[in-house]
C-alpha atoms as one frame of an Amber mdcrd trajectory, in Angstrom:
protein
 -12.032   1.125  18.018 -12.111   3.513  15.065 -14.699   2.749  12.448 -13.963
   3.594   8.834 -15.910   2.871   5.708 -14.185   0.336   3.499 -14.432  -0.165
  -0.217 -14.919  -3.503  -1.851 -14.381  -4.540  -5.429 -14.243  -7.635  -7.520
 -10.922  -9.427  -7.521  -9.303 -10.319 -10.805  -6.803 -13.172 -11.210  -3.309
 -12.064 -10.262  -0.436 -12.357 -12.682   3.036 -13.510 -11.699   5.097 -10.468
 -10.548   8.326  -9.797 -12.420  11.488 -10.446 -10.390  13.001  -7.290  -8.925
  16.776  -7.009  -9.378  18.809  -6.228  -6.270  20.352  -2.742  -6.136  23.960
  -2.624  -7.314  26.327  -0.864  -4.935  29.884  -1.024  -3.758  30.640  -2.827
  -0.496  30.067  -0.619   2.550  28.266   2.098   0.578  24.823   2.860   2.060
  21.769   2.681  -0.194  19.914   5.999  -0.258  16.119   5.519  -0.056  14.033
   6.830  -2.955  11.713   9.702  -2.104   8.165   9.605  -3.451   5.626  12.405
  -3.216   1.974  11.428  -3.397  -0.854  13.890  -3.900  -4.298  12.586  -3.000
  -7.783  14.007  -2.606  -8.606  15.114   0.955 -11.293  12.430   1.294  -8.834
   9.650   0.420  -6.301  11.090   2.870  -8.924  11.096   5.644  -9.815   7.471
   4.839  -6.134   6.482   4.986  -5.628   8.390   8.231  -8.644   6.638   9.748
  -7.391   3.276   8.474  -4.010   3.787  10.156  -5.772   4.435  13.466  -7.775
   1.247  13.087  -4.631  -0.662  12.076  -2.782   0.602  15.162  -5.564  -0.722
  17.375  -5.627  -4.038  15.484  -1.904  -4.668  15.995  -1.873  -3.100  19.475
   0.580  -0.264  18.875   0.140   3.427  19.740   0.320   4.631  16.125   0.851
   3.467  12.544   2.333   6.177  10.344   0.966   6.743   6.876   4.454   6.094
   5.492   4.660   2.696   7.225   1.127   1.826   6.110   1.884   2.684   2.479
   5.142   0.687   2.554   3.254  -2.343   3.904   0.479  -1.925   1.335   3.018
  -1.737  -1.488   4.778  -4.876  -0.267   1.463  -6.703   0.111   0.365  -5.639
  -3.359   3.578  -6.966  -4.851   3.898 -10.210  -2.878   0.360 -11.350  -2.061
  -1.848 -12.622  -4.899  -5.130 -11.473  -3.336  -3.761  -7.998  -2.582  -2.281
  -7.765  -6.076  -5.637  -8.694  -7.584  -7.381  -6.029  -5.492  -4.870  -3.376
  -6.620  -5.265  -4.373 -10.266  -9.053  -4.253  -9.938  -8.828  -0.724  -8.484
  -6.553   0.389 -11.318  -8.908  -1.111 -13.871 -11.877   0.653 -12.275 -10.002
   3.993 -12.280  -9.318   3.637 -16.005 -13.043   3.250 -16.661 -13.971   6.393
 -14.716
């Protein structure tokens, strides 16, 4: 099993997420996914890459892509109070640095 260093932080109370409106489109018209480019320091990329390897072992699949991991993390941060609190704490810490 891959071993990666994790980071811990204090959790802050989560606020209620704002409702997300459904995309408006005509019937039968496909919704084009939004493309996001993310630049990150090499050390953070290596940590994420290591985390995806550990995650793949944890859920017993050959590989977890970084894209899939980030999508899941975004969803968790928006829909899970504990994850949201952890994200907000990280953002707050970044602002102080």
